Backbone atoms as SQL, in Angstrom:
CREATE TABLE atoms (id INTEGER PRIMARY KEY, chain TEXT, resi INTEGER, resn TEXT, atom TEXT, x REAL, y REAL, z REAL);
INSERT INTO atoms VALUES
  (1, 'A', 1, 'MET', 'N', -34.020, 207.134, 15.796),
  (2, 'A', 1, 'MET', 'CA', -34.873, 206.695, 14.725),
  (3, 'A', 1, 'MET', 'C', -36.110, 206.012, 15.326),
  (4, 'A', 2, 'THR', 'N', -37.296, 206.315, 14.805),
  (5, 'A', 2, 'THR', 'CA', -38.521, 205.696, 15.312),
  (6, 'A', 2, 'THR', 'C', -38.737, 204.349, 14.644),
  (7, 'A', 3, 'GLY', 'N', -39.351, 203.448, 15.373),
  (8, 'A', 3, 'GLY', 'CA', -39.622, 202.114, 14.840),
  (9, 'A', 3, 'GLY', 'C', -40.860, 202.112, 13.961),
  (10, 'A', 4, 'PHE', 'N', -40.787, 201.358, 12.908),
  (11, 'A', 4, 'PHE', 'CA', -41.912, 201.187, 12.000),
  (12, 'A', 4, 'PHE', 'C', -42.468, 199.801, 12.262),
  (13, 'A', 5, 'THR', 'N', -43.623, 199.730, 12.902),
  (14, 'A', 5, 'THR', 'CA', -44.155, 198.450, 13.328),
  (15, 'A', 5, 'THR', 'C', -45.388, 198.054, 12.517),
  (16, 'A', 6, 'GLU', 'N', -45.752, 196.790, 12.653),
  (17, 'A', 6, 'GLU', 'CA', -46.943, 196.276, 11.982),
  (18, 'A', 6, 'GLU', 'C', -48.183, 197.047, 12.407),
  (19, 'A', 7, 'SER', 'N', -48.236, 197.440, 13.663),
  (20, 'A', 7, 'SER', 'CA', -49.407, 198.160, 14.155),
  (21, 'A', 7, 'SER', 'C', -49.564, 199.523, 13.477),
  (22, 'A', 8, 'VAL', 'N', -48.460, 200.160, 13.118),
  (23, 'A', 8, 'VAL', 'CA', -48.527, 201.446, 12.412),
  (24, 'A', 8, 'VAL', 'C', -49.187, 201.246, 11.046),
  (25, 'A', 9, 'VAL', 'N', -48.769, 200.208, 10.351),
  (26, 'A', 9, 'VAL', 'CA', -49.337, 199.903, 9.029),
  (27, 'A', 9, 'VAL', 'C', -50.809, 199.524, 9.171),
  (28, 'A', 10, 'GLU', 'N', -51.125, 198.703, 10.171),
  (29, 'A', 10, 'GLU', 'CA', -52.506, 198.278, 10.385),
  (30, 'A', 10, 'GLU', 'C', -53.412, 199.466, 10.674),
  (31, 'A', 11, 'GLU', 'N', -52.988, 200.353, 11.562),
  (32, 'A', 11, 'GLU', 'CA', -53.806, 201.518, 11.897),
  (33, 'A', 11, 'GLU', 'C', -54.012, 202.428, 10.677),
  (34, 'A', 12, 'ALA', 'N', -52.987, 202.606, 9.859),
  (35, 'A', 12, 'ALA', 'CA', -53.115, 203.418, 8.648),
  (36, 'A', 12, 'ALA', 'C', -54.107, 202.781, 7.673),
  (37, 'A', 13, 'ALA', 'N', -53.994, 201.469, 7.492),
  (38, 'A', 13, 'ALA', 'CA', -54.902, 200.762, 6.581),
  (39, 'A', 13, 'ALA', 'C', -56.344, 200.856, 7.068),
  (40, 'A', 14, 'LEU', 'N', -56.553, 200.689, 8.361),
  (41, 'A', 14, 'LEU', 'CA', -57.907, 200.804, 8.918),
  (42, 'A', 14, 'LEU', 'C', -58.460, 202.210, 8.742),
  (43, 'A', 15, 'ALA', 'N', -57.634, 203.220, 8.932),
  (44, 'A', 15, 'ALA', 'CA', -58.074, 204.609, 8.747),
  (45, 'A', 15, 'ALA', 'C', -58.452, 204.871, 7.294),
  (46, 'A', 16, 'TRP', 'N', -57.670, 204.353, 6.363),
  (47, 'A', 16, 'TRP', 'CA', -57.977, 204.533, 4.938),
  (48, 'A', 16, 'TRP', 'C', -59.287, 203.828, 4.584),
  (49, 'A', 17, 'CYS', 'N', -59.454, 202.608, 5.072),
  (50, 'A', 17, 'CYS', 'CA', -60.688, 201.869, 4.782),
  (51, 'A', 17, 'CYS', 'C', -61.905, 202.596, 5.345),
  (52, 'A', 18, 'GLU', 'N', -61.769, 203.091, 6.565),
  (53, 'A', 18, 'GLU', 'CA', -62.865, 203.826, 7.181),
  (54, 'A', 18, 'GLU', 'C', -63.186, 205.094, 6.396),
  (55, 'A', 19, 'ALA', 'N', -62.170, 205.791, 5.917),
  (56, 'A', 19, 'ALA', 'CA', -62.370, 207.001, 5.116),
  (57, 'A', 19, 'ALA', 'C', -63.092, 206.696, 3.804),
  (58, 'A', 20, 'LEU', 'N', -62.922, 205.477, 3.301),
  (59, 'A', 20, 'LEU', 'CA', -63.589, 205.056, 2.059),
  (60, 'A', 20, 'LEU', 'C', -65.015, 204.583, 2.299),
  (61, 'A', 21, 'GLY', 'N', -65.427, 204.542, 3.571),
  (62, 'A', 21, 'GLY', 'CA', -66.794, 204.164, 3.887),
  (63, 'A', 21, 'GLY', 'C', -66.973, 202.740, 4.384),
  (64, 'A', 22, 'PHE', 'N', -65.871, 202.007, 4.565),
  (65, 'A', 22, 'PHE', 'CA', -65.969, 200.654, 5.087),
  (66, 'A', 22, 'PHE', 'C', -66.234, 200.695, 6.588),
  (67, 'A', 23, 'ALA', 'N', -67.000, 199.714, 7.067),
  (68, 'A', 23, 'ALA', 'CA', -67.223, 199.582, 8.502),
  (69, 'A', 23, 'ALA', 'C', -66.013, 198.896, 9.110),
  (70, 'A', 24, 'VAL', 'N', -65.410, 199.532, 10.074),
  (71, 'A', 24, 'VAL', 'CA', -64.233, 198.986, 10.740),
  (72, 'A', 24, 'VAL', 'C', -64.642, 198.581, 12.151),
  (73, 'A', 25, 'ARG', 'N', -64.440, 197.299, 12.473),
  (74, 'A', 25, 'ARG', 'CA', -64.794, 196.795, 13.790),
  (75, 'A', 25, 'ARG', 'C', -63.606, 196.080, 14.402),
  (76, 'A', 26, 'HIS', 'N', -63.506, 196.107, 15.684),
  (77, 'A', 26, 'HIS', 'CA', -62.439, 195.467, 16.431),
  (78, 'A', 26, 'HIS', 'C', -62.678, 193.947, 16.417),
  (79, 'A', 27, 'GLY', 'N', -61.636, 193.169, 16.161),
  (80, 'A', 27, 'GLY', 'CA', -61.734, 191.719, 16.034),
  (81, 'A', 27, 'GLY', 'C', -62.533, 191.020, 17.114),
  (82, 'A', 28, 'PRO', 'N', -62.235, 191.254, 18.388),
  (83, 'A', 28, 'PRO', 'CA', -62.996, 190.577, 19.437),
  (84, 'A', 28, 'PRO', 'C', -64.497, 190.905, 19.421),
  (85, 'A', 29, 'ASP', 'N', -64.866, 192.065, 18.868),
  (86, 'A', 29, 'ASP', 'CA', -66.285, 192.432, 18.806),
  (87, 'A', 29, 'ASP', 'C', -67.067, 191.577, 17.824),
  (88, 'A', 30, 'ILE', 'N', -66.387, 190.972, 16.839),
  (89, 'A', 30, 'ILE', 'CA', -67.073, 190.135, 15.859),
  (90, 'A', 30, 'ILE', 'C', -66.634, 188.668, 15.955),
  (91, 'A', 31, 'ALA', 'N', -65.921, 188.338, 17.030),
  (92, 'A', 31, 'ALA', 'CA', -65.405, 186.983, 17.229),
  (93, 'A', 31, 'ALA', 'C', -66.536, 185.991, 17.464),
  (94, 'A', 32, 'ALA', 'N', -66.276, 184.739, 17.130),
  (95, 'A', 32, 'ALA', 'CA', -67.242, 183.667, 17.401),
  (96, 'A', 32, 'ALA', 'C', -67.598, 183.696, 18.881),
  (97, 'A', 33, 'GLY', 'N', -68.891, 183.664, 19.172),
  (98, 'A', 33, 'GLY', 'CA', -69.347, 183.681, 20.554),
  (99, 'A', 33, 'GLY', 'C', -69.650, 185.060, 21.098),
  (100, 'A', 34, 'ALA', 'N', -69.175, 186.111, 20.434),
  (101, 'A', 34, 'ALA', 'CA', -69.453, 187.479, 20.889),
  (102, 'A', 34, 'ALA', 'C', -70.897, 187.856, 20.529),
  (103, 'A', 35, 'LEU', 'N', -71.417, 188.854, 21.197),
  (104, 'A', 35, 'LEU', 'CA', -72.789, 189.296, 20.947),
  (105, 'A', 35, 'LEU', 'C', -72.981, 189.686, 19.477),
  (106, 'A', 36, 'GLY', 'N', -72.004, 190.377, 18.889),
  (107, 'A', 36, 'GLY', 'CA', -72.085, 190.787, 17.486),
  (108, 'A', 36, 'GLY', 'C', -71.268, 189.884, 16.573),
  (109, 'A', 37, 'ALA', 'N', -71.208, 188.607, 16.876),
  (110, 'A', 37, 'ALA', 'CA', -70.349, 187.665, 16.153),
  (111, 'A', 37, 'ALA', 'C', -70.615, 187.666, 14.650),
  (112, 'A', 38, 'GLU', 'N', -69.538, 187.750, 13.885),
  (113, 'A', 38, 'GLU', 'CA', -69.590, 187.609, 12.433),
  (114, 'A', 38, 'GLU', 'C', -68.657, 186.490, 11.975),
  (115, 'A', 39, 'ARG', 'N', -67.851, 186.013, 12.884),
  (116, 'A', 39, 'ARG', 'CA', -66.912, 184.926, 12.577),
  (117, 'A', 39, 'ARG', 'C', -67.477, 183.608, 13.085),
  (118, 'A', 40, 'ASN', 'N', -67.062, 182.512, 12.421),
  (119, 'A', 40, 'ASN', 'CA', -67.479, 181.184, 12.844),
  (120, 'A', 40, 'ASN', 'C', -66.360, 180.450, 13.579),
  (121, 'A', 41, 'ASP', 'N', -65.129, 180.759, 13.253),
  (122, 'A', 41, 'ASP', 'CA', -63.978, 180.046, 13.795),
  (123, 'A', 41, 'ASP', 'C', -63.391, 180.817, 14.976),
  (124, 'A', 42, 'PRO', 'N', -63.398, 180.227, 16.171),
  (125, 'A', 42, 'PRO', 'CA', -62.864, 180.938, 17.337),
  (126, 'A', 42, 'PRO', 'C', -61.358, 181.186, 17.271),
  (127, 'A', 43, 'THR', 'N', -60.657, 180.554, 16.332),
  (128, 'A', 43, 'THR', 'CA', -59.211, 180.771, 16.207),
  (129, 'A', 43, 'THR', 'C', -58.880, 181.808, 15.133),
  (130, 'A', 44, 'TYR', 'N', -59.896, 182.472, 14.592),
  (131, 'A', 44, 'TYR', 'CA', -59.723, 183.544, 13.599),
  (132, 'A', 44, 'TYR', 'C', -59.130, 183.055, 12.277),
  (133, 'A', 45, 'ARG', 'N', -59.292, 181.790, 11.935),
  (134, 'A', 45, 'ARG', 'CA', -58.763, 181.306, 10.658),
  (135, 'A', 45, 'ARG', 'C', -59.721, 181.562, 9.507),
  (136, 'A', 46, 'ASP', 'N', -60.970, 181.908, 9.797),
  (137, 'A', 46, 'ASP', 'CA', -61.909, 182.221, 8.716),
  (138, 'A', 46, 'ASP', 'C', -61.616, 183.632, 8.216),
  (139, 'A', 47, 'VAL', 'N', -61.297, 183.732, 6.950),
  (140, 'A', 47, 'VAL', 'CA', -60.916, 185.032, 6.395),
  (141, 'A', 47, 'VAL', 'C', -62.063, 185.713, 5.660),
  (142, 'A', 48, 'VAL', 'N', -63.134, 184.992, 5.421),
  (143, 'A', 48, 'VAL', 'CA', -64.313, 185.550, 4.767),
  (144, 'A', 48, 'VAL', 'C', -65.450, 185.576, 5.765),
  (145, 'A', 49, 'LEU', 'N', -66.085, 186.710, 5.887),
  (146, 'A', 49, 'LEU', 'CA', -67.245, 186.842, 6.764),
  (147, 'A', 49, 'LEU', 'C', -68.484, 186.526, 5.933),
  (148, 'A', 50, 'ASP', 'N', -69.049, 185.326, 6.136),
  (149, 'A', 50, 'ASP', 'CA', -70.129, 184.807, 5.295),
  (150, 'A', 50, 'ASP', 'C', -71.317, 185.753, 5.144),
  (151, 'A', 51, 'ALA', 'N', -71.812, 186.261, 6.245),
  (152, 'A', 51, 'ALA', 'CA', -72.995, 187.128, 6.175),
  (153, 'A', 51, 'ALA', 'C', -72.707, 188.392, 5.368),
  (154, 'A', 52, 'ARG', 'N', -71.518, 188.976, 5.567),
  (155, 'A', 52, 'ARG', 'CA', -71.170, 190.174, 4.794),
  (156, 'A', 52, 'ARG', 'C', -71.053, 189.862, 3.308),
  (157, 'A', 53, 'LEU', 'N', -70.501, 188.695, 2.988),
  (158, 'A', 53, 'LEU', 'CA', -70.364, 188.308, 1.589),
  (159, 'A', 53, 'LEU', 'C', -71.730, 188.152, 0.933),
  (160, 'A', 54, 'ARG', 'N', -72.637, 187.448, 1.592),
  (161, 'A', 54, 'ARG', 'CA', -73.996, 187.278, 1.045),
  (162, 'A', 54, 'ARG', 'C', -74.684, 188.637, 0.882),
  (163, 'A', 55, 'GLN', 'N', -74.565, 189.501, 1.886),
  (164, 'A', 55, 'GLN', 'CA', -75.180, 190.836, 1.810),
  (165, 'A', 55, 'GLN', 'C', -74.618, 191.633, 0.639),
  (166, 'A', 56, 'ALA', 'N', -73.312, 191.498, 0.396),
  (167, 'A', 56, 'ALA', 'CA', -72.687, 192.212, -0.718),
  (168, 'A', 56, 'ALA', 'C', -73.206, 191.686, -2.050),
  (169, 'A', 57, 'PHE', 'N', -73.342, 190.360, -2.190),
  (170, 'A', 57, 'PHE', 'CA', -73.907, 189.789, -3.416),
  (171, 'A', 57, 'PHE', 'C', -75.281, 190.377, -3.685),
  (172, 'A', 58, 'ILE', 'N', -76.112, 190.408, -2.649),
  (173, 'A', 58, 'ILE', 'CA', -77.486, 190.909, -2.800),
  (174, 'A', 58, 'ILE', 'C', -77.491, 192.400, -3.110),
  (175, 'A', 59, 'ARG', 'N', -76.658, 193.170, -2.391),
  (176, 'A', 59, 'ARG', 'CA', -76.604, 194.625, -2.600),
  (177, 'A', 59, 'ARG', 'C', -76.107, 194.974, -4.004),
  (178, 'A', 60, 'LEU', 'N', -75.114, 194.229, -4.485),
  (179, 'A', 60, 'LEU', 'CA', -74.531, 194.517, -5.796),
  (180, 'A', 60, 'LEU', 'C', -75.342, 193.953, -6.953),
  (181, 'A', 61, 'ASN', 'N', -76.241, 193.026, -6.654),
  (182, 'A', 61, 'ASN', 'CA', -77.048, 192.379, -7.695),
  (183, 'A', 61, 'ASN', 'C', -78.511, 192.349, -7.263),
  (184, 'A', 62, 'PRO', 'N', -79.149, 193.515, -7.144),
  (185, 'A', 62, 'PRO', 'CA', -80.530, 193.539, -6.675),
  (186, 'A', 62, 'PRO', 'C', -81.438, 192.736, -7.608),
  (187, 'A', 63, 'GLY', 'N', -82.346, 191.999, -7.019),
  (188, 'A', 63, 'GLY', 'CA', -83.282, 191.212, -7.801),
  (189, 'A', 63, 'GLY', 'C', -82.769, 189.841, -8.206),
  (190, 'A', 64, 'LEU', 'N', -81.547, 189.529, -7.853),
  (191, 'A', 64, 'LEU', 'CA', -80.979, 188.227, -8.180),
  (192, 'A', 64, 'LEU', 'C', -81.677, 187.162, -7.337),
  (193, 'A', 65, 'PRO', 'N', -82.105, 186.059, -7.962),
  (194, 'A', 65, 'PRO', 'CA', -82.764, 185.005, -7.183),
  (195, 'A', 65, 'PRO', 'C', -81.835, 184.455, -6.099),
  (196, 'A', 66, 'LEU', 'N', -82.408, 184.099, -4.946),
  (197, 'A', 66, 'LEU', 'CA', -81.632, 183.610, -3.810),
  (198, 'A', 66, 'LEU', 'C', -80.789, 182.393, -4.180),
  (199, 'A', 67, 'GLU', 'N', -81.313, 181.497, -5.021),
  (200, 'A', 67, 'GLU', 'CA', -80.540, 180.308, -5.402),
  (201, 'A', 67, 'GLU', 'C', -79.286, 180.677, -6.198),
  (202, 'A', 68, 'VAL', 'N', -79.323, 181.759, -6.929),
  (203, 'A', 68, 'VAL', 'CA', -78.152, 182.224, -7.672),
  (204, 'A', 68, 'VAL', 'C', -77.122, 182.809, -6.704),
  (205, 'A', 69, 'VAL', 'N', -77.606, 183.555, -5.713),
  (206, 'A', 69, 'VAL', 'CA', -76.722, 184.105, -4.680),
  (207, 'A', 69, 'VAL', 'C', -76.024, 182.968, -3.947),
  (208, 'A', 70, 'GLU', 'N', -76.796, 181.951, -3.559),
  (209, 'A', 70, 'GLU', 'CA', -76.219, 180.808, -2.831),
  (210, 'A', 70, 'GLU', 'C', -75.220, 180.043, -3.701),
  (211, 'A', 71, 'ASP', 'N', -75.503, 179.892, -4.983),
  (212, 'A', 71, 'ASP', 'CA', -74.584, 179.198, -5.891),
  (213, 'A', 71, 'ASP', 'C', -73.275, 179.992, -6.032),
  (214, 'A', 72, 'ALA', 'N', -73.378, 181.300, -6.183),
  (215, 'A', 72, 'ALA', 'CA', -72.183, 182.144, -6.294),
  (216, 'A', 72, 'ALA', 'C', -71.367, 182.066, -5.011),
  (217, 'A', 73, 'HIS', 'N', -72.036, 182.119, -3.884),
  (218, 'A', 73, 'HIS', 'CA', -71.349, 182.032, -2.585),
  (219, 'A', 73, 'HIS', 'C', -70.625, 180.691, -2.458),
  (220, 'A', 74, 'ARG', 'N', -71.314, 179.616, -2.785),
  (221, 'A', 74, 'ARG', 'CA', -70.729, 178.280, -2.686),
  (222, 'A', 74, 'ARG', 'C', -69.493, 178.151, -3.584),
  (223, 'A', 75, 'LYS', 'N', -69.573, 178.671, -4.803),
  (224, 'A', 75, 'LYS', 'CA', -68.440, 178.604, -5.730),
  (225, 'A', 75, 'LYS', 'C', -67.255, 179.432, -5.247),
  (226, 'A', 76, 'LEU', 'N', -67.539, 180.566, -4.657),
  (227, 'A', 76, 'LEU', 'CA', -66.463, 181.416, -4.160),
  (228, 'A', 76, 'LEU', 'C', -65.778, 180.808, -2.942),
  (229, 'A', 77, 'MET', 'N', -66.553, 180.151, -2.107),
  (230, 'A', 77, 'MET', 'CA', -66.021, 179.630, -0.851),
  (231, 'A', 77, 'MET', 'C', -65.242, 178.321, -0.983),
  (232, 'A', 78, 'ARG', 'N', -65.396, 177.618, -2.082),
  (233, 'A', 78, 'ARG', 'CA', -64.648, 176.367, -2.218),
  (234, 'A', 78, 'ARG', 'C', -63.674, 176.479, -3.375),
  (235, 'A', 79, 'SER', 'N', -62.578, 175.816, -3.219),
  (236, 'A', 79, 'SER', 'CA', -61.545, 175.834, -4.254),
  (237, 'A', 79, 'SER', 'C', -61.610, 174.545, -5.051),
  (238, 'A', 80, 'ASP', 'N', -61.651, 174.666, -6.371),
  (239, 'A', 80, 'ASP', 'CA', -61.661, 173.491, -7.239),
  (240, 'A', 80, 'ASP', 'C', -60.256, 173.087, -7.647),
  (241, 'A', 81, 'THR', 'N', -59.271, 173.822, -7.165),
  (242, 'A', 81, 'THR', 'CA', -57.888, 173.513, -7.516),
  (243, 'A', 81, 'THR', 'C', -57.146, 173.020, -6.292),
  (244, 'A', 82, 'PRO', 'N', -56.167, 172.161, -6.488),
  (245, 'A', 82, 'PRO', 'CA', -55.402, 171.685, -5.336),
  (246, 'A', 82, 'PRO', 'C', -54.548, 172.809, -4.747),
  (247, 'A', 83, 'ALA', 'N', -54.151, 172.630, -3.521),
  (248, 'A', 83, 'ALA', 'CA', -53.306, 173.626, -2.854),
  (249, 'A', 83, 'ALA', 'C', -52.012, 173.797, -3.630),
  (250, 'A', 84, 'THR', 'N', -51.531, 175.029, -3.677),
  (251, 'A', 84, 'THR', 'CA', -50.296, 175.307, -4.418),
  (252, 'A', 84, 'THR', 'C', -49.058, 175.121, -3.567),
  (253, 'A', 85, 'THR', 'N', -49.252, 174.924, -2.282),
  (254, 'A', 85, 'THR', 'CA', -48.109, 174.690, -1.403),
  (255, 'A', 85, 'THR', 'C', -48.268, 173.334, -0.751),
  (256, 'A', 86, 'ARG', 'N', -47.156, 172.741, -0.435),
  (257, 'A', 86, 'ARG', 'CA', -47.177, 171.438, 0.231),
  (258, 'A', 86, 'ARG', 'C', -46.363, 171.522, 1.511),
  (259, 'A', 87, 'MET', 'N', -46.780, 170.783, 2.470),
  (260, 'A', 87, 'MET', 'CA', -46.053, 170.718, 3.726),
  (261, 'A', 87, 'MET', 'C', -44.990, 169.639, 3.587),
  (262, 'A', 88, 'HIS', 'N', -43.771, 169.957, 3.918),
  (263, 'A', 88, 'HIS', 'CA', -42.683, 168.976, 3.887),
  (264, 'A', 88, 'HIS', 'C', -42.179, 168.767, 5.292),
  (265, 'A', 89, 'ARG', 'N', -41.938, 167.519, 5.590),
  (266, 'A', 89, 'ARG', 'CA', -41.388, 167.198, 6.910),
  (267, 'A', 89, 'ARG', 'C', -39.879, 167.135, 6.813),
  (268, 'A', 90, 'HIS', 'N', -39.248, 167.965, 7.610),
  (269, 'A', 90, 'HIS', 'CA', -37.785, 167.962, 7.640),
  (270, 'A', 90, 'HIS', 'C', -37.306, 167.015, 8.717),
  (271, 'A', 91, 'GLU', 'N', -36.427, 166.141, 8.354),
  (272, 'A', 91, 'GLU', 'CA', -35.934, 165.147, 9.339),
  (273, 'A', 91, 'GLU', 'C', -34.489, 165.411, 9.657);
């Protein structure tokens, strides 16, 4: 029996996204500090690529004033609700 690994699922998902027209780039190529950096956090904890998000707002809403784009970005990036999970210390 062949193993079904996370990498198999990841490669399939990347192939599907690429077939749909999404740009697929290797993580280290867009890492903080890289020549083509799109990430801000060197530990890869940032899940939203800010520049791509702003570009998408502008592309999807042509003619929208920049202050509206910035307001939408700010609202999307911050949560007004408390975290739904709590860390518990087990003793």
